[in-house]
C-alpha positions in Angstrom: -14.9 9.5 9.6 -13.3 6.6 11.5 -16.6 5.3 13.0 -17.2 2.8 10.2 -13.7 2.6 8.9 -10.4 1.2 10.1 -7.6 3.7 11.3 -4.9 1.0 10.7 -5.9 0.8 6.9 -5.8 4.5 6.8 -2.4 4.7 8.3 -1.2 2.0 5.9 -2.8 3.7 2.9 -1.2 7.2 3.8 2.2 5.5 4.2 2.0 3.6 1.0 0.9 6.7 -0.8 3.8 8.8 0.6 6.4 6.2 -0.2 4.9 5.8 -3.7 5.1 9.5 -4.2 8.7 9.5 -3.1 10.1 6.5 -5.0 8.5 7.7 -8.3 9.8 11.2 -7.9 13.3 10.0 -7.0 13.7 7.6 -9.8 12.2 9.5 -12.6 13.5 12.7 -11.6 17.0 11.1 -11.5 16.7 9.9 -15.0 15.8 13.5 -16.3 18.4 15.3 -14.6 21.5 13.3 -15.3 23.6 13.4 -18.6 25.7 11.0 -20.5 26.8 7.8 -18.8 25.1 8.6 -15.6 21.7 8.8 -17.4 22.2 5.3 -18.7 23.1 4.1 -15.3 20.1 6.0 -13.8 17.8 4.4 -16.6 19.1 1.0 -15.8 18.6 1.5 -12.0 15.0 2.5 -12.8 14.3 -0.4 -15.0 15.5 -2.7 -12.2 13.2 -1.1 -9.6 10.2 -0.6 -11.8 8.6 -3.9 -10.8 8.8 -2.8 -7.3 7.1 0.5 -8.2 4.4 -1.1 -10.2 3.5 -3.6 -7.5 3.6 -0.8 -4.9 1.2 1.4 -6.9 -1.2 -1.6 -7.1 -0.8 -2.3 -3.4 -1.7 1.4 -2.7 -4.6 1.3 -4.8 -5.9 -2.0 -3.2 -5.2 -0.3 0.2 -7.4 2.6 -0.5 -10.1 0.3 -2.0 -10.1 -1.7 1.3 -10.3 1.3 3.3 -13.2 3.2 1.6 -15.3 0.1 0.6 -14.5 -1.5 4.0 -13.7 -4.9 2.5 -11.3 -7.5 3.9 -10.3 -8.6 0.3 -8.8 -5.1 -0.4 -6.8 -5.3 2.7 -5.5 -8.8 2.0 -4.7 -7.9 -1.6 -2.8 -4.8 -0.4 -0.8 -6.7 2.2 0.1 -9.5 -0.4 1.0 -6.9 -3.1 3.3 -5.0 -0.5 4.9 -8.3 0.3 5.6 -9.2 -3.3 7.0 -5.7 -3.9 9.3 -6.0 -1.1 10.4 -9.4 -2.3 10.8 -8.3 -5.8 13.5 -5.8 -4.7 14.8 -6.9 -1.4 16.9 -3.7 -1.0 13.7 -1.7 -0.3 11.7 -4.3 1.7 12.4 -2.3 4.8 10.3 0.5 3.5 7.3 -1.7 2.9 7.2 -3.8 6.0 5.2 -1.2 8.0 2.6 -1.2 5.3 2.6 -5.2 5.2 2.1 -5.4 8.9 -0.6 -2.6 9.0 -2.5 -4.2 6.2 -2.8 -7.5 7.8 -3.7 -6.0 11.0 -6.3 -4.0 9.1 -7.9 -7.4 7.9 -9.0 -8.2 11.4 -9.9 -4.7 12.2 -12.3 -4.5 9.1 -13.8 -7.8 10.3 -14.4 -6.5 13.8 -15.9 -3.3 12.5 -18.2 -5.3 10.1 -19.3 -7.5 13.0 -20.1 -4.4 15.2 -22.1 -2.9 12.3 -24.1 -6.1 11.8 -24.8 -6.3 15.5 -26.0 -2.7 15.5 -28.2 -3.3 12.5 -29.7 -6.5 14.2 -30.3 -4.6 17.4 -32.2 -2.0 15.5 -34.5 -4.5 13.9 -35.3 -6.3 17.1 
């Protein structure tokens, strides 16, 4: 499975997916289980964190696209979207730093994998 794909991008995609599942479950479960004034506070907190969640979801999608299609633009887009989601909500930037680093490392790994595949193709033709 990993002969023609980046393990780093896969790790980044798995971590991003797990974090996305956790944060969506945490915030949207919190709004549903509280009552009264707590529910209003939970809804306000969810509204404040919602841009972080949306950008995180887009980053995870781009991360999986970069992994499965083996394209640099997917990895770069994921890294940028992870970075923006961290800057949008600085309190949670610590959770996206590993994915940011892994996505940008994945860009170089995808480039190396593509060069290796092109060299193998040219050797087969010769």
